[in-house]
LOVONU-661489 format. One line per field, with one value per residue (C-alpha): residue in three letters; x, y, z. Coordinates in steps of 0.05 Angstrom, whole numbers, plus 32768, in hexadecimal, padded with zeros to 4 digits. Layout:
<atoms>
type: c(ala|...);
east: c(X|...);
north: c(Y|...);
up: c(Z|...);
</atoms>
This chain:
<atoms>
type: c(met|val|arg|thr|val|asp|thr|arg|phe|phe|leu|thr|leu|leu|leu|ile|asp|asp|glu|ala|leu|lys|gln|lys|val|lys|thr|lys|met|ile|glu|leu|arg|lys|glu|ser|ala|ile|val|pro|thr|ile|val|ile|his|glu|val|tyr|lys|phe|glu|tyr|gln|arg|leu|gly|lys|val|thr|ala|asp|ile|asp|val|arg|thr|ile|glu|asn|ala|gly|phe|lys|ile|ile|asp|leu|asn|thr|gly|ile|ala|lys|thr|ala|ala|thr|leu|arg|cys|arg|leu|ser|asn|leu|pro|thr|ala|asp|ser|ile|ile|ala|ala|thr|ala|ile|glu|gln|lys|ser|tyr|leu|val|phe|ser|asp|asp|glu|his|phe|ser|lys|ile|lys|glu|ile|asp|ala|glu|trp|val);
east: c(8AC9|8A98|8A63|8A19|8A00|89BE|8990|89A3|89E8|89CE|8999|89CF|89F9|89BE|89A2|89D9|89E8|8A22|8A60|8A8E|8A5E|8A52|8A9D|8AA2|8A68|8A88|8ACA|8AA5|8A81|8AC4|8ADA|8A99|8A9C|8AE3|8ACF|8A91|8A64|8A20|89E1|89A0|896A|893C|896D|8964|8919|891D|894B|8921|88E0|88FD|891A|88DD|88B0|88E0|88FA|88D7|88E5|891F|8948|8935|894D|898F|899D|898F|89B7|89F1|89ED|89E7|8A24|8A4F|8A6F|8A44|8A2D|89E1|89C0|8979|8947|8943|8921|895C|895E|8912|8911|894B|8928|88E7|890D|892C|88E8|88CB|8903|8901|88B8|88C8|88FB|88E2|88DC|8910|8943|8936|8944|8984|899C|8988|89AD|89EC|89E4|89D7|8A12|8A3F|8A48|8A3F|8A4A|8A12|8A25|89EE|89DD|8999|8990|8968|89A8|89C8|8991|89A3|89D7|89EF|8A09|8A2D|8A21|8A51|8A49|8A74);
north: c(85CC|85CB|8595|8597|855C|8539|8518|84D2|84DA|84E4|84AE|847E|848F|8483|8444|841C|83D5|83C7|83D5|83E2|8416|8434|843F|8460|848E|849F|84AF|84DB|84FE|8513|852E|8554|8572|858A|85B0|85CD|85AC|85CC|85AE|85CE|85D7|85A9|8571|8580|857D|853A|851A|8534|851C|84D7|84CD|84EA|84B8|847E|8488|84C5|850D|8502|84DB|850D|8547|8523|8512|8558|8578|854B|8565|85AD|85A6|857F|85BA|85BA|85FC|85FB|8625|863F|8641|8687|86A9|869C|8652|864D|866C|8641|8603|8616|8620|85DB|85BC|85DE|85C2|857C|856C|852C|854E|854B|858D|857B|8566|85A6|85CF|85A7|85B1|85FB|8605|85E7|8613|8653|8644|8634|85EE|85C8|8583|8560|8525|84F3|84B2|84CE|84C8|8509|8532|8513|8534|857A|8597|85CD|859B|8559|8523|84F4|84BC|8492);
up: c(8407|8441|8439|8449|8472|8460|8492|8479|8497|84DD|84D7|84BE|84FA|8529|8508|84E7|8500|84D0|84FA|84BF|84A2|84E7|84F0|84AB|84BD|8501|84DE|84AC|84E5|8503|84BF|84B4|84FA|84EF|84B0|84D2|849E|8491|84AF|8496|84CB|84A2|84B3|84FD|84F1|84CE|8502|853B|851D|850D|8552|8575|8552|855B|85A3|85C0|85D2|8601|85CD|8596|85C3|85D2|8589|8570|85A9|8595|854D|8565|8592|8561|853E|8500|84E2|84EA|84B3|84BD|8484|8468|842C|83FC|840D|8408|83C3|83AA|83C6|83A3|8362|8368|8375|8338|830E|832E|833F|8366|8393|83DB|8400|8435|8400|83D9|8419|8427|83DF|83E0|8421|8401|83C4|83EB|841A|83DF|83FA|83B9|83D8|83FE|842A|841B|83F7|83E3|8397|8394|839C|835F|8334|834A|831B|834B|837F|8385|83B9|83DB|840D|843C);
</atoms>
């Protein structure tokens, strides 16, 4: 089953100091790339915004280009995903918009496994979440 990758995975890869966890994440990155895991465009948005604020435009551009060229399947937001995300938010009022879009992308792409440690995904019955 192809997995959908959440923003937290990439931010963990960029920020982690724990060498053991960093190695696990790097190993998982290779696995996810081989399966052409799904990356919703909202993840690109969140990574870019985070890195732009933290380190500037040049670093944000490099980090996003790395994701784009890594072999992941980048999925654009479309009407079906938007409607599914809105439905999820109506059902789960505390679900952040970005997480609803990530989950909806997984559902619409029939990728029912989201790679994240974010607890919001565990509340969505249509998907499962896993972490390193």
